[in-house]
Each structure stands twice: as C-alpha cells, then as structure tokens.
All heavy atoms as a GROMACS GRO file, in nm:
protein
  609
    1MET      N    1  -0.571   3.297   2.020
    1MET     CA    2  -0.470   3.392   2.064
    1MET      C    3  -0.484   3.416   2.212
    1MET      O    4  -0.596   3.426   2.261
    1MET     CB    5  -0.491   3.517   1.986
    1MET     CG    6  -0.407   3.637   2.030
    1MET     SD    7  -0.414   3.780   1.925
    1MET     CE    8  -0.584   3.786   1.874
    2LEU      N    9  -0.376   3.427   2.285
    2LEU     CA   10  -0.380   3.447   2.431
    2LEU      C   11  -0.430   3.587   2.458
    2LEU      O   12  -0.400   3.685   2.388
    2LEU     CB   13  -0.242   3.431   2.490
    2LEU     CG   14  -0.179   3.294   2.486
    2LEU    CD1   15  -0.040   3.295   2.535
    2LEU    CD2   16  -0.261   3.193   2.566
    3ALA      N   17  -0.507   3.601   2.571
    3ALA     CA   18  -0.560   3.725   2.610
    3ALA      C   19  -0.453   3.821   2.672
    3ALA      O   20  -0.467   3.942   2.664
    3ALA     CB   21  -0.675   3.708   2.711
    4LEU      N   22  -0.351   3.761   2.728
    4LEU     CA   23  -0.248   3.838   2.795
    4LEU      C   24  -0.309   3.930   2.901
    4LEU      O   25  -0.303   4.056   2.902
    4LEU     CB   26  -0.163   3.918   2.701
    4LEU     CG   27  -0.091   3.841   2.591
    4LEU    CD1   28  -0.010   3.939   2.504
    4LEU    CD2   29   0.003   3.738   2.646
    5ARG      N   30  -0.374   3.864   2.997
    5ARG     CA   31  -0.443   3.942   3.108
    5ARG      C   32  -0.344   4.028   3.187
    5ARG      O   33  -0.227   3.990   3.200
    5ARG     CB   34  -0.519   3.846   3.200
    5ARG     CG   35  -0.630   3.774   3.120
    5ARG     CD   36  -0.699   3.676   3.208
    5ARG     NE   37  -0.801   3.601   3.132
    5ARG     CZ   38  -0.852   3.488   3.170
    5ARG    NH1   39  -0.816   3.431   3.286
    5ARG    NH2   40  -0.942   3.432   3.098
    6PRO      N   41  -0.389   4.142   3.238
    6PRO     CA   42  -0.296   4.242   3.291
    6PRO      C   43  -0.257   4.232   3.437
    6PRO      O   44  -0.180   4.312   3.485
    6PRO     CB   45  -0.371   4.372   3.266
    6PRO     CG   46  -0.517   4.334   3.288
    6PRO     CD   47  -0.525   4.196   3.223
    7ASN      N   48  -0.307   4.122   3.505
    7ASN     CA   49  -0.276   4.120   3.648
    7ASN      C   50  -0.282   3.976   3.708
    7ASN      O   51  -0.338   3.890   3.645
    7ASN     CB   52  -0.375   4.207   3.730
    7ASN     CG   53  -0.518   4.152   3.726
    7ASN    OD1   54  -0.570   4.132   3.617
    7ASN    ND2   55  -0.574   4.128   3.842
    8CYS      N   56  -0.223   3.966   3.824
    8CYS     CA   57  -0.232   3.840   3.898
    8CYS      C   58  -0.370   3.830   3.966
    8CYS      O   59  -0.413   3.920   4.031
    8CYS     CB   60  -0.122   3.836   4.005
    8CYS     SG   61  -0.128   3.691   4.113
    9GLU      N   62  -0.433   3.714   3.949
    9GLU     CA   63  -0.566   3.693   4.009
    9GLU      C   64  -0.559   3.686   4.163
    9GLU      O   65  -0.660   3.706   4.227
    9GLU     CB   66  -0.629   3.565   3.954
    9GLU     CG   67  -0.672   3.578   3.810
    9GLU     CD   68  -0.742   3.451   3.760
    9GLU    OE1   69  -0.803   3.378   3.840
    9GLU    OE2   70  -0.732   3.424   3.637
   10CYS      N   71  -0.447   3.660   4.217
   10CYS     CA   72  -0.431   3.649   4.364
   10CYS      C   73  -0.398   3.784   4.427
   10CYS      O   74  -0.477   3.832   4.507
   10CYS     CB   75  -0.313   3.554   4.401
   10CYS     SG   76  -0.364   3.393   4.450
   11CYS      N   77  -0.288   3.845   4.390
   11CYS     CA   78  -0.241   3.963   4.457
   11CYS      C   79  -0.263   4.090   4.383
   11CYS      O   80  -0.228   4.200   4.430
   11CYS     CB   81  -0.092   3.952   4.491
   11CYS     SG   82   0.015   3.955   4.345
   12ASP      N   83  -0.315   4.084   4.257
   12ASP     CA   84  -0.345   4.201   4.176
   12ASP      C   85  -0.221   4.270   4.123
   12ASP      O   86  -0.222   4.381   4.076
   12ASP     CB   87  -0.443   4.305   4.242
   12ASP     CG   88  -0.514   4.388   4.142
   12ASP    OD1   89  -0.537   4.343   4.030
   12ASP    OD2   90  -0.547   4.506   4.178
   13ARG      N   91  -0.102   4.204   4.127
   13ARG     CA   92   0.019   4.260   4.077
   13ARG      C   93   0.004   4.280   3.927
   13ARG      O   94  -0.055   4.202   3.854
   13ARG     CB   95   0.133   4.158   4.103
   13ARG     CG   96   0.259   4.202   4.036
   13ARG     CD   97   0.367   4.088   4.063
   13ARG     NE   98   0.491   4.119   3.996
   13ARG     CZ   99   0.599   4.040   3.999
   13ARG    NH1  100   0.598   3.932   4.074
   13ARG    NH2  101   0.704   4.072   3.930
   14ASP      N  102   0.056   4.397   3.878
   14ASP     CA  103   0.052   4.427   3.736
   14ASP      C  104   0.142   4.324   3.664
   14ASP      O  105   0.254   4.299   3.705
   14ASP     CB  106   0.098   4.567   3.712
   14ASP     CG  107  -0.003   4.673   3.749
   14ASP    OD1  108  -0.124   4.638   3.760
   14ASP    OD2  109   0.038   4.785   3.766
   15LEU      N  110   0.089   4.271   3.555
   15LEU     CA  111   0.166   4.179   3.470
   15LEU      C  112   0.151   4.225   3.326
   15LEU      O  113   0.067   4.185   3.247
   15LEU     CB  114   0.114   4.035   3.479
   15LEU     CG  115   0.129   3.967   3.621
   15LEU    CD1  116   0.048   3.841   3.625
   15LEU    CD2  117   0.277   3.948   3.651
   16PRO      N  118   0.240   4.323   3.288
   16PRO     CA  119   0.235   4.374   3.150
   16PRO      C  120   0.258   4.265   3.048
   16PRO      O  121   0.305   4.156   3.084
   16PRO     CB  122   0.344   4.480   3.147
   16PRO     CG  123   0.419   4.468   3.273
   16PRO     CD  124   0.345   4.381   3.367
   17PRO      N  125   0.219   4.288   2.924
   17PRO     CA  126   0.234   4.186   2.821
   17PRO      C  127   0.370   4.124   2.808
   17PRO      O  128   0.384   4.011   2.770
   17PRO     CB  129   0.190   4.254   2.691
   17PRO     CG  130   0.108   4.369   2.735
   17PRO     CD  131   0.165   4.410   2.873
   18ASP      N  132   0.475   4.198   2.841
   18ASP     CA  133   0.610   4.143   2.831
   18ASP      C  134   0.667   4.097   2.961
   18ASP      O  135   0.787   4.071   2.970
   18ASP     CB  136   0.705   4.255   2.771
   18ASP     CG  137   0.714   4.374   2.860
   18ASP    OD1  138   0.637   4.393   2.957
   18ASP    OD2  139   0.796   4.464   2.829
   19SER      N  140   0.582   4.074   3.061
   19SER     CA  141   0.630   4.029   3.191
   19SER      C  142   0.684   3.889   3.190
   19SER      O  143   0.626   3.793   3.137
   19SER     CB  144   0.512   4.034   3.292
   19SER     OG  145   0.556   3.983   3.417
   20GLU      N  146   0.801   3.871   3.247
   20GLU     CA  147   0.863   3.741   3.260
   20GLU      C  148   0.805   3.667   3.382
   20GLU      O  149   0.833   3.549   3.403
   20GLU     CB  150   1.019   3.756   3.274
   20GLU     CG  151   1.081   3.809   3.153
   20GLU     CD  152   1.088   3.711   3.040
   20GLU    OE1  153   1.097   3.590   3.059
   20GLU    OE2  154   1.072   3.751   2.919
   21ALA      N  155   0.727   3.738   3.466
   21ALA     CA  156   0.677   3.681   3.591
   21ALA      C  157   0.533   3.625   3.570
   21ALA      O  158   0.483   3.565   3.667
   21ALA     CB  159   0.672   3.787   3.702
   22ALA      N  160   0.477   3.638   3.458
   22ALA     CA  161   0.338   3.593   3.438
   22ALA      C  162   0.335   3.439   3.414
   22ALA      O  163   0.418   3.382   3.338
   22ALA     CB  164   0.275   3.661   3.317
   23ARG      N  165   0.241   3.375   3.484
   23ARG     CA  166   0.218   3.229   3.464
   23ARG      C  167   0.071   3.204   3.429
   23ARG      O  168  -0.014   3.276   3.480
   23ARG     CB  169   0.253   3.156   3.593
   23ARG     CG  170   0.396   3.177   3.649
   23ARG     CD  171   0.496   3.111   3.556
   23ARG     NE  172   0.633   3.127   3.603
   23ARG     CZ  173   0.715   3.223   3.567
   23ARG    NH1  174   0.675   3.318   3.486
   23ARG    NH2  175   0.838   3.229   3.618
   24ILE      N  176   0.048   3.110   3.344
   24ILE     CA  177  -0.089   3.076   3.300
   24ILE      C  178  -0.112   2.928   3.306
   24ILE      O  179  -0.017   2.850   3.298
   24ILE     CB  180  -0.124   3.129   3.158
   24ILE    CG1  181  -0.029   3.074   3.053
   24ILE    CG2  182  -0.120   3.286   3.158
   24ILE    CD1  183  -0.068   3.103   2.911
   25CYS      N  184  -0.235   2.893   3.321
   25CYS     CA  185  -0.274   2.751   3.305
   25CYS      C  186  -0.340   2.733   3.167
   25CYS      O  187  -0.347   2.827   3.090
   25CYS     CB  188  -0.375   2.710   3.416
   25CYS     SG  189  -0.540   2.781   3.396
   26SER      N  190  -0.394   2.615   3.139
   26SER     CA  191  -0.450   2.592   3.001
   26SER      C  192  -0.577   2.665   2.977
   26SER      O  193  -0.616   2.684   2.864
   26SER     CB  194  -0.473   2.440   2.979
   26SER     OG  195  -0.573   2.394   3.067
   27PHE      N  196  -0.640   2.727   3.082
   27PHE     CA  197  -0.755   2.808   3.064
   27PHE      C  198  -0.719   2.959   3.069
   27PHE      O  199  -0.809   3.042   3.074
   27PHE     CB  200  -0.860   2.780   3.174
   27PHE     CG  201  -0.924   2.650   3.156
   27PHE    CD1  202  -0.877   2.535   3.224
   27PHE    CD2  203  -1.034   2.631   3.070
   27PHE    CE1  204  -0.938   2.412   3.208
   27PHE    CE2  205  -1.097   2.503   3.056
   27PHE     CZ  206  -1.049   2.401   3.124
   28GLU      N  207  -0.594   2.989   3.072
   28GLU     CA  208  -0.536   3.128   3.074
   28GLU      C  209  -0.567   3.199   3.207
   28GLU      O  210  -0.559   3.320   3.211
   28GLU     CB  211  -0.592   3.211   2.960
   28GLU     CG  212  -0.535   3.179   2.823
   28GLU     CD  213  -0.567   3.279   2.722
   28GLU    OE1  214  -0.517   3.396   2.728
   28GLU    OE2  215  -0.644   3.245   2.628
   29CYS      N  216  -0.593   3.121   3.314
   29CYS     CA  217  -0.599   3.186   3.444
   29CYS      C  218  -0.455   3.239   3.464
   29CYS      O  219  -0.357   3.176   3.426
   29CYS     CB  220  -0.625   3.085   3.553
   29CYS     SG  221  -0.785   3.001   3.532
   30THR      N  222  -0.442   3.364   3.512
   30THR     CA  223  -0.315   3.433   3.515
   30THR      C  224  -0.275   3.471   3.655
   30THR      O  225  -0.351   3.534   3.726
   30THR     CB  226  -0.320   3.558   3.423
   30THR    OG1  227  -0.369   3.519   3.294
   30THR    CG2  228  -0.193   3.632   3.418
   31PHE      N  229  -0.152   3.437   3.690
   31PHE     CA  230  -0.099   3.460   3.823
   31PHE      C  231   0.048   3.501   3.810
   31PHE      O  232   0.111   3.466   3.707
   31PHE     CB  233  -0.112   3.334   3.909
   31PHE     CG  234  -0.250   3.292   3.939
   31PHE    CD1  235  -0.318   3.207   3.847
   31PHE    CD2  236  -0.317   3.340   4.049
   31PHE    CE1  237  -0.449   3.172   3.875
   31PHE    CE2  238  -0.452   3.303   4.074
   31PHE     CZ  239  -0.513   3.220   3.985
   32CYS      N  240   0.101   3.565   3.912
   32CYS     CA  241   0.239   3.601   3.912
   32CYS      C  242   0.324   3.480   3.962
   32CYS      O  243   0.270   3.393   4.038
   32CYS     CB  244   0.273   3.722   3.991
   32CYS     SG  245   0.247   3.706   4.172
   33ALA      N  246   0.450   3.474   3.928
   33ALA     CA  247   0.532   3.363   3.970
   33ALA      C  248   0.543   3.349   4.123
   33ALA      O  249   0.544   3.244   4.173
   33ALA     CB  250   0.675   3.380   3.910
   34ASP      N  251   0.544   3.464   4.193
   34ASP     CA  252   0.546   3.463   4.338
   34ASP      C  253   0.428   3.390   4.397
   34ASP      O  254   0.447   3.310   4.490
   34ASP     CB  255   0.560   3.604   4.397
   34ASP     CG  256   0.689   3.668   4.366
   34ASP    OD1  257   0.788   3.601   4.340
   34ASP    OD2  258   0.696   3.796   4.374
   35CYS      N  259   0.308   3.423   4.357
   35CYS     CA  260   0.187   3.356   4.408
   35CYS      C  261   0.186   3.209   4.367
   35CYS      O  262   0.145   3.123   4.450
   35CYS     CB  263   0.062   3.428   4.358
   35CYS     SG  264   0.033   3.583   4.443
   36VAL      N  265   0.224   3.173   4.246
   36VAL     CA  266   0.230   3.038   4.204
   36VAL      C  267   0.321   2.957   4.293
   36VAL      O  268   0.285   2.842   4.334
   36VAL     CB  269   0.273   3.028   4.055
   36VAL    CG1  270   0.309   2.882   4.019
   36VAL    CG2  271   0.164   3.077   3.966
   37ASP      N  272   0.435   3.011   4.324
   37ASP     CA  273   0.535   2.939   4.407
   37ASP      C  274   0.504   2.937   4.557
   37ASP      O  275   0.520   2.833   4.623
   37ASP     CB  276   0.674   2.999   4.388
   37ASP     CG  277   0.722   2.976   4.246
   37ASP    OD1  278   0.675   2.887   4.175
   37ASP    OD2  279   0.817   3.056   4.203
   38THR      N  280   0.453   3.049   4.608
   38THR     CA  281   0.439   3.061   4.757
   38THR      C  282   0.298   3.032   4.806
   38THR      O  283   0.284   2.991   4.922
   38THR     CB  284   0.482   3.197   4.805
   38THR    OG1  285   0.398   3.298   4.748
   38THR    CG2  286   0.627   3.225   4.768
   39ARG      N  287   0.197   3.057   4.728
   39ARG     CA  288   0.059   3.042   4.774
   39ARG      C  289  -0.014   2.924   4.716
   39ARG      O  290  -0.104   2.864   4.771
   39ARG     CB  291  -0.023   3.170   4.747
   39ARG     CG  292   0.028   3.286   4.823
   39ARG     CD  293  -0.059   3.406   4.790
   39ARG     NE  294  -0.016   3.526   4.857
   39ARG     CZ  295  -0.081   3.639   4.863
   39ARG    NH1  296  -0.195   3.654   4.797
   39ARG    NH2  297  -0.031   3.742   4.932
   40LEU      N  298   0.020   2.891   4.587
   40LEU     CA  299  -0.064   2.795   4.507
   40LEU      C  300   0.002   2.658   4.490
   40LEU      O  301  -0.068   2.572   4.434
   40LEU     CB  302  -0.099   2.861   4.374
   40LEU     CG  303  -0.168   2.998   4.382
   40LEU    CD1  304  -0.190   3.053   4.243
   40LEU    CD2  305  -0.299   2.985   4.456
   41GLY      N  306   0.125   2.646   4.529
   41GLY     CA  307   0.189   2.515   4.515
   41GLY      C  308   0.200   2.468   4.372
   41GLY      O  309   0.204   2.349   4.346
   42GLY      N  310   0.204   2.560   4.277
   42GLY     CA  311   0.223   2.524   4.140
   42GLY      C  312   0.095   2.471   4.066
   42GLY      O  313   0.108   2.431   3.953
   43ARG      N  314  -0.017   2.478   4.133
   43ARG     CA  315  -0.142   2.432   4.075
   43ARG      C  316  -0.248   2.542   4.069
   43ARG      O  317  -0.263   2.622   4.159
   43ARG     CB  318  -0.207   2.316   4.148
   43ARG     CG  319  -0.126   2.185   4.140
   43ARG     CD  320  -0.152   2.124   4.000
   43ARG     NE  321  -0.050   2.022   3.978
   43ARG     CZ  322  -0.035   1.966   3.864
   43ARG    NH1  323  -0.109   2.006   3.755
   43ARG    NH2  324   0.055   1.872   3.840
   44CYS      N  325  -0.319   2.553   3.959
   44CYS     CA  326  -0.423   2.653   3.948
   44CYS      C  327  -0.537   2.629   4.043
   44CYS      O  328  -0.593   2.521   4.044
   44CYS     CB  329  -0.478   2.657   3.802
   44CYS     SG  330  -0.606   2.779   3.775
   45PRO      N  331  -0.572   2.729   4.124
   45PRO     CA  332  -0.686   2.710   4.220
   45PRO      C  333  -0.820   2.706   4.150
   45PRO      O  334  -0.918   2.659   4.206
   45PRO     CB  335  -0.677   2.836   4.306
   45PRO     CG  336  -0.615   2.939   4.226
   45PRO     CD  337  -0.518   2.863   4.137
   46ASN      N  338  -0.826   2.745   4.024
   46ASN     CA  339  -0.953   2.744   3.952
   46ASN      C  340  -0.986   2.611   3.883
   46ASN      O  341  -1.096   2.564   3.885
   46ASN     CB  342  -0.958   2.856   3.845
   46ASN     CG  343  -0.938   2.991   3.908
   46ASN    OD1  344  -0.986   3.021   4.016
   46ASN    ND2  345  -0.860   3.076   3.844
   47CYS      N  346  -0.879   2.549   3.826
   47CYS     CA  347  -0.903   2.425   3.753
   47CYS      C  348  -0.813   2.307   3.792
   47CYS      O  349  -0.836   2.194   3.753
   47CYS     CB  350  -0.882   2.450   3.601
   47CYS     SG  351  -0.706   2.483   3.557
   48GLY      N  352  -0.714   2.335   3.879
   48GLY     CA  353  -0.621   2.230   3.925
   48GLY      C  354  -0.511   2.199   3.827
   48GLY      O  355  -0.427   2.112   3.852
   49GLY      N  356  -0.505   2.274   3.716
   49GLY     CA  357  -0.404   2.251   3.616
   49GLY      C  358  -0.266   2.304   3.654
   49GLY      O  359  -0.253   2.380   3.749
   50GLU      N  360  -0.167   2.272   3.574
   50GLU     CA  361  -0.036   2.318   3.596
   50GLU      C  362  -0.018   2.458   3.535
   50GLU      O  363  -0.092   2.493   3.451
   50GLU     CB  364   0.069   2.220   3.538
   50GLU     CG  365   0.068   2.221   3.384
   50GLU     CD  366   0.174   2.131   3.331
   50GLU    OE1  367   0.283   2.116   3.387
   50GLU    OE2  368   0.150   2.073   3.220
   51PHE      N  369   0.084   2.527   3.582
   51PHE     CA  370   0.116   2.658   3.531
   51PHE      C  371   0.243   2.652   3.440
   51PHE      O  372   0.330   2.571   3.461
   51PHE     CB  373   0.149   2.756   3.640
   51PHE     CG  374   0.028   2.801   3.714
   51PHE    CD1  375   0.002   2.756   3.842
   51PHE    CD2  376  -0.058   2.896   3.654
   51PHE    CE1  377  -0.111   2.804   3.909
   51PHE    CE2  378  -0.170   2.941   3.722
   51PHE     CZ  379  -0.200   2.892   3.850
   52VAL      N  380   0.245   2.735   3.341
   52VAL     CA  381   0.363   2.754   3.255
   52VAL      C  382   0.390   2.898   3.240
   52VAL      O  383   0.300   2.984   3.267
   52VAL     CB  384   0.346   2.688   3.115
   52VAL    CG1  385   0.331   2.538   3.128
   52VAL    CG2  386   0.228   2.745   3.043
   53LYS      N  387   0.511   2.934   3.205
   53LYS     CA  388   0.544   3.074   3.181
   53LYS      C  389   0.457   3.119   3.058
   53LYS      O  390   0.448   3.055   2.958
   53LYS     CB  391   0.692   3.093   3.145
   53LYS     CG  392   0.738   3.230   3.122
   53LYS     CD  393   0.882   3.231   3.082
   53LYS     CE  394   0.920   3.368   3.032
   53LYS     NZ  395   0.860   3.416   2.911
   54ARG      N  396   0.400   3.245   3.077
   54ARG     CA  397   0.320   3.298   2.966
   54ARG      C  398   0.413   3.350   2.859
   54ARG      O  399   0.507   3.424   2.882
   54ARG     CB  400   0.233   3.413   3.019
   54ARG     CG  401   0.143   3.472   2.911
   54ARG     CD  402   0.057   3.581   2.966
   54ARG     NE  403   0.135   3.701   2.995
   54ARG     CZ  404   0.089   3.806   3.064
   54ARG    NH1  405  -0.034   3.810   3.109
   54ARG    NH2  406   0.167   3.910   3.084
   55PRO      N  407   0.385   3.312   2.732
   55PRO     CA  408   0.467   3.365   2.625
   55PRO      C  409   0.453   3.517   2.607
   55PRO      O  410   0.344   3.573   2.646
   55PRO     CB  411   0.412   3.293   2.504
   55PRO     CG  412   0.330   3.183   2.548
   55PRO     CD  413   0.286   3.221   2.685
   56VAL      N  414   0.556   3.579   2.556
   56VAL     CA  415   0.556   3.722   2.524
   56VAL      C  416   0.520   3.740   2.379
   56VAL      O  417   0.584   3.682   2.296
   56VAL     CB  418   0.690   3.786   2.560
   56VAL    CG1  419   0.697   3.928   2.519
   56VAL    CG2  420   0.719   3.770   2.711
   57ARG      N  421   0.417   3.825   2.354
   57ARG     CA  422   0.383   3.854   2.216
   57ARG      C  423   0.484   3.947   2.160
   57ARG      O  424   0.518   4.052   2.220
   57ARG     CB  425   0.243   3.920   2.212
   57ARG     CG  426   0.190   3.942   2.071
   57ARG     CD  427   0.042   3.972   2.073
   57ARG     NE  428  -0.031   3.854   2.120
   57ARG     CZ  429  -0.143   3.859   2.198
   57ARG    NH1  430  -0.197   3.978   2.223
   57ARG    NH2  431  -0.203   3.752   2.235
   58PRO      N  432   0.530   3.924   2.038
   58PRO     CA  433   0.628   4.018   1.976
   58PRO      C  434   0.575   4.162   1.972
   58PRO      O  435   0.457   4.185   1.938
   58PRO     CB  436   0.643   3.961   1.837
   58PRO     CG  437   0.606   3.818   1.846
   58PRO     CD  438   0.499   3.815   1.946
   59PRO      N  439   0.659   4.260   2.009
   59PRO     CA  440   0.612   4.400   2.014
   59PRO      C  441   0.552   4.446   1.886
   59PRO      O  442   0.460   4.525   1.881
   59PRO     CB  443   0.742   4.474   2.048
   59PRO     CG  444   0.826   4.376   2.119
   59PRO     CD  445   0.794   4.244   2.056
   60ALA      N  446   0.604   4.401   1.771
   60ALA     CA  447   0.548   4.442   1.645
   60ALA      C  448   0.402   4.402   1.621
   60ALA      O  449   0.337   4.458   1.537
   60ALA     CB  450   0.635   4.386   1.527
   61LEU      N  451   0.351   4.303   1.700
   61LEU     CA  452   0.216   4.258   1.683
   61LEU      C  453   0.123   4.313   1.789
   61LEU      O  454   0.000   4.290   1.779
   61LEU     CB  455   0.212   4.108   1.682
   61LEU     CG  456   0.284   4.034   1.566
   61LEU    CD1  457   0.287   3.884   1.584
   61LEU    CD2  458   0.217   4.074   1.431
   62MET      N  459   0.177   4.380   1.887
   62MET     CA  460   0.093   4.429   2.000
   62MET      C  461  -0.018   4.533   1.951
   62MET      O  462  -0.125   4.536   2.000
   62MET     CB  463   0.177   4.490   2.108
   62MET     CG  464   0.242   4.384   2.190
   62MET     SD  465   0.137   4.266   2.274
   62MET     CE  466   0.053   4.378   2.387
   63ALA      N  467   0.021   4.618   1.851
   63ALA     CA  468  -0.077   4.717   1.805
   63ALA      C  469  -0.196   4.650   1.737
   63ALA      O  470  -0.311   4.689   1.755
   63ALA     CB  471  -0.012   4.819   1.709
   64ARG      N  472  -0.166   4.551   1.659
   64ARG     CA  473  -0.268   4.482   1.586
   64ARG      C  474  -0.349   4.381   1.676
   64ARG      O  475  -0.468   4.357   1.652
   64ARG     CB  476  -0.208   4.405   1.469
   64ARG     CG  477  -0.304   4.346   1.375
   64ARG     CD  478  -0.235   4.298   1.248
   64ARG     NE  479  -0.321   4.207   1.175
   64ARG     CZ  480  -0.279   4.119   1.086
   64ARG    NH1  481  -0.152   4.105   1.063
   64ARG    NH2  482  -0.365   4.034   1.029
   65PHE      N  483  -0.280   4.318   1.770
   65PHE     CA  484  -0.339   4.223   1.856
   65PHE      C  485  -0.307   4.262   2.000
   65PHE      O  486  -0.222   4.201   2.069
   65PHE     CB  487  -0.284   4.082   1.830
   65PHE     CG  488  -0.306   4.038   1.690
   65PHE    CD1  489  -0.197   4.040   1.600
   65PHE    CD2  490  -0.428   3.994   1.646
   65PHE    CE1  491  -0.218   3.999   1.465
   65PHE    CE2  492  -0.450   3.953   1.515
   65PHE     CZ  493  -0.339   3.957   1.429
   66PRO      N  494  -0.375   4.363   2.058
   66PRO     CA  495  -0.345   4.414   2.192
   66PRO      C  496  -0.380   4.318   2.301
   66PRO      O  497  -0.464   4.229   2.290
   66PRO     CB  498  -0.430   4.546   2.203
   66PRO     CG  499  -0.544   4.518   2.109
   66PRO     CD  500  -0.491   4.435   1.994
   67ALA      N  501  -0.309   4.334   2.415
   67ALA     CA  502  -0.336   4.259   2.531
   67ALA      C  503  -0.469   4.302   2.595
   67ALA      O  504  -0.517   4.414   2.571
   67ALA     CB  505  -0.219   4.279   2.635
   68SER      N  506  -0.528   4.212   2.672
   68SER     CA  507  -0.650   4.240   2.742
   68SER      C  508  -0.628   4.353   2.848
   68SER      O  509  -0.524   4.365   2.905
   68SER     CB  510  -0.701   4.117   2.813
   68SER     OG  511  -0.811   4.146   2.895
   69THR      N  512  -0.730   4.432   2.875
   69THR     CA  513  -0.726   4.535   2.983
   69THR      C  514  -0.818   4.493   3.099
   69THR      O  515  -0.825   4.559   3.197
   69THR     CB  516  -0.764   4.671   2.930
   69THR    OG1  517  -0.896   4.662   2.875
   69THR    CG2  518  -0.665   4.721   2.825
   70GLU      N  519  -0.890   4.377   3.085
   70GLU     CA  520  -0.980   4.330   3.184
   70GLU      C  521  -0.908   4.265   3.298
   70GLU      O  522  -0.843   4.165   3.282
   70GLU     CB  523  -1.084   4.236   3.128
   70GLU     CG  524  -1.187   4.186   3.226
   70GLU     CD  525  -1.281   4.088   3.166
   70GLU    OE1  526  -1.292   4.074   3.045
   70GLU    OE2  527  -1.346   4.021   3.248
   71ARG      N  528  -0.921   4.327   3.420
   71ARG     CA  529  -0.855   4.273   3.533
   71ARG      C  530  -0.944   4.168   3.602
   71ARG      O  531  -1.066   4.187   3.616
   71ARG     CB  532  -0.818   4.383   3.635
   71ARG     CG  533  -0.718   4.477   3.576
   71ARG     CD  534  -0.686   4.590   3.672
   71ARG     NE  535  -0.583   4.549   3.769
   71ARG     CZ  536  -0.451   4.555   3.744
   71ARG    NH1  537  -0.407   4.595   3.626
   71ARG    NH2  538  -0.369   4.516   3.834
   72VAL      N  539  -0.887   4.051   3.639
   72VAL     CA  540  -0.958   3.944   3.710
   72VAL      C  541  -0.894   3.936   3.849
   72VAL      O  542  -0.769   3.927   3.856
   72VAL     CB  543  -0.948   3.813   3.637
   72VAL    CG1  544  -1.014   3.701   3.712
   72VAL    CG2  545  -1.010   3.825   3.495
   73LEU      N  546  -0.970   3.938   3.958
   73LEU     CA  547  -0.915   3.929   4.094
   73LEU      C  548  -1.002   3.839   4.170
   73LEU      O  549  -1.125   3.858   4.181
   73LEU     CB  550  -0.909   4.069   4.154
   73LEU     CG  551  -0.845   4.074   4.291
   73LEU    CD1  552  -0.702   4.026   4.284
   73LEU    CD2  553  -0.851   4.216   4.343
   74LYS      N  554  -0.942   3.735   4.227
   74LYS     CA  555  -1.010   3.635   4.312
   74LYS      C  556  -0.932   3.620   4.440
   74LYS      O  557  -0.859   3.519   4.453
   74LYS     CB  558  -1.021   3.506   4.236
   74LYS     CG  559  -1.104   3.516   4.108
   74LYS     CD  560  -1.115   3.384   4.036
   74LYS     CE  561  -1.189   3.400   3.910
   74LYS     NZ  562  -1.194   3.279   3.831
   75PRO      N  563  -0.938   3.717   4.531
   75PRO     CA  564  -0.849   3.712   4.651
   75PRO      C  565  -0.894   3.616   4.762
   75PRO      O  566  -0.837   3.620   4.866
   75PRO     CB  567  -0.862   3.859   4.699
   75PRO     CG  568  -0.999   3.896   4.658
   75PRO     CD  569  -1.023   3.830   4.525
   76ASP      N  570  -0.989   3.526   4.734
   76ASP     CA  571  -1.030   3.429   4.834
   76ASP      C  572  -0.933   3.319   4.844
   76ASP      O  573  -0.833   3.312   4.771
   76ASP     CB  574  -1.172   3.379   4.801
   76ASP     CG  575  -1.275   3.492   4.792
   76ASP    OD1  576  -1.261   3.587   4.873
   76ASP    OD2  577  -1.362   3.488   4.704
   77GLU      N  578  -0.963   3.218   4.922
   77GLU     CA  579  -0.875   3.100   4.936
   77GLU      C  580  -0.849   3.040   4.804
   77GLU      O  581  -0.933   3.034   4.720
   77GLU     CB  582  -0.944   2.991   5.026
   77GLU     CG  583  -0.956   3.035   5.170
   77GLU     CD  584  -0.822   3.044   5.240
   77GLU    OE1  585  -0.726   2.977   5.204
   77GLU    OE2  586  -0.813   3.128   5.332
   78PRO      N  587  -0.728   2.991   4.775
   78PRO     CA  588  -0.610   2.991   4.861
   78PRO      C  589  -0.529   3.121   4.850
   78PRO      O  590  -0.415   3.127   4.898
   78PRO     CB  591  -0.535   2.876   4.813
   78PRO     CG  592  -0.563   2.870   4.663
   78PRO     CD  593  -0.705   2.919   4.654
   79CYS      N  594  -0.580   3.226   4.786
   79CYS     CA  595  -0.503   3.341   4.770
   79CYS      C  596  -0.504   3.440   4.890
   79CYS      O  597  -0.428   3.530   4.898
   79CYS     CB  598  -0.558   3.421   4.650
   79CYS     SG  599  -0.533   3.336   4.489
   80ALA      N  600  -0.597   3.411   4.982
   80ALA     CA  601  -0.607   3.500   5.097
   80ALA      C  602  -0.469   3.505   5.174
   80ALA      O  603  -0.410   3.400   5.190
   80ALA     CB  604  -0.718   3.454   5.192
   81ALA      N  605  -0.432   3.620   5.216
   81ALA     CA  606  -0.306   3.636   5.288
   81ALA      C  607  -0.310   3.570   5.421
   81ALA      O  608  -0.409   3.554   5.487
   81ALA     CB  609  -0.275   3.785   5.305
   0.00000   0.00000   0.00000
C-alpha cells in the first residue's frame, strides 16, 4: 500500500492524499509536479527512476488506511534553489 507522503521532498509543498500535483517514483519518493518539471528534469534525484502521478486513495478507505504524516525533506542538490 502506498504511504501517500504529505509533502514534496524538494520544496516542502503540502501534498494532501487527494493532490493531483503529487508525483512518485517506484520507491515512493514524493515530489510536486512543479519540482519534477522545473528542477528535476522528470527523473528522481534519489534513484534516477521516472515519475508518475500518484494515485488517489478512495476517501472511503482513508480512515482505515490513513496517509503518512512523516515529512521527508531533502533540499540539497538538485533541489537547491
């Protein structure tokens, strides 16, 4: 089951579980669409993998299977402004 991490690892933008802007790689590294497009060139800086739109968990299942609240932030290269 996906963790649905709550933020972009680059800019710390909030990415709620229903966000259409969330992107993940196969290791669930989580970034916002803006950082993926403008800073990362479509490749994960952690593993080199591709990004895909993160699926949205159906609201009826969120109580039973909540999203993660653990924030991950790695503002170093290539995320540095």
